[in-house]
C-alpha positions as CSV (number, residue, x, y, z in Angstrom):
1,M,0.1,0.0,-0.1
2,T,1.4,3.2,-1.0
3,T,-1.4,5.7,-0.6
4,L,-4.3,6.3,1.9
5,R,-7.6,8.0,0.9
6,A,-10.2,9.6,3.1
7,S,-13.3,11.4,2.5
8,V,-14.9,14.3,4.8
9,S,-17.9,16.4,4.7
10,D,-17.7,20.1,4.4
11,T,-19.2,20.8,7.6
12,N,-16.8,18.5,9.5
13,L,-14.0,21.1,9.9
14,A,-12.3,19.1,12.8
15,S,-11.7,15.9,10.8
16,Q,-10.5,18.1,7.8
17,R,-8.0,19.8,10.2
18,V,-6.9,16.2,11.4
19,L,-6.3,15.0,7.9
20,Q,-4.4,18.2,6.9
21,K,-2.2,18.0,10.0
22,T,-1.5,14.2,9.2
23,G,-0.2,14.9,5.7
24,F,-3.2,14.4,3.6
25,V,-4.2,16.8,0.8
26,E,-7.3,17.6,-0.7
27,I,-7.6,16.0,-4.1
28,G,-11.1,16.8,-5.3
29,R,-15.0,16.8,-4.6
30,A,-16.7,13.7,-3.3
31,D,-19.7,12.6,-4.5
32,P,-22.4,13.0,-1.5
33,A,-23.4,9.3,-2.1
34,E,-20.1,8.3,-1.0
35,I,-20.2,10.2,2.3
36,G,-23.5,9.8,3.6
37,G,-25.3,12.3,1.3
38,K,-23.3,15.3,2.3
39,Q,-21.2,17.6,0.2
40,G,-17.5,16.9,1.0
41,S,-13.9,16.2,-0.4
42,W,-11.5,13.4,-0.9
43,Y,-8.2,13.7,0.9
44,E,-5.2,11.6,0.0
45,R,-1.7,10.8,1.7
46,D,1.3,9.4,-0.3
47,L,2.9,6.7,2.2
48,T,6.3,6.9,0.1
49,D,6.9,10.3,1.0
50,D,8.6,10.3,4.5
51,G,8.7,14.1,4.8
52,R,12.8,14.0,4.7
53,R,14.5,16.6,2.6
54,R,14.9,15.3,-0.9
55,T,17.4,17.8,-2.0
56,P,21.0,17.8,-0.5
57,A,21.4,20.2,2.6
58,P,23.4,23.2,1.9
59,P,26.9,23.1,3.3
60,P,27.6,24.4,6.6
61,G,28.8,28.0,7.1
62,P,32.3,29.0,8.3
63,P,33.2,28.0,11.9
64,R,32.8,30.7,14.4
């Protein structure tokens, strides 16, 4: 498994915030039939992205 998906209604702000804080990003609108008849959005999290820097770190500055 490399991707997690979640749907949340537009009125459930607390769940939206939890998803955002845990690395999920909004990817599009959800069909109301998919989330209990309410308007909402799909969120997705890429599990292969470990959050580490992908580019090399800059060299250290001169010694002090």
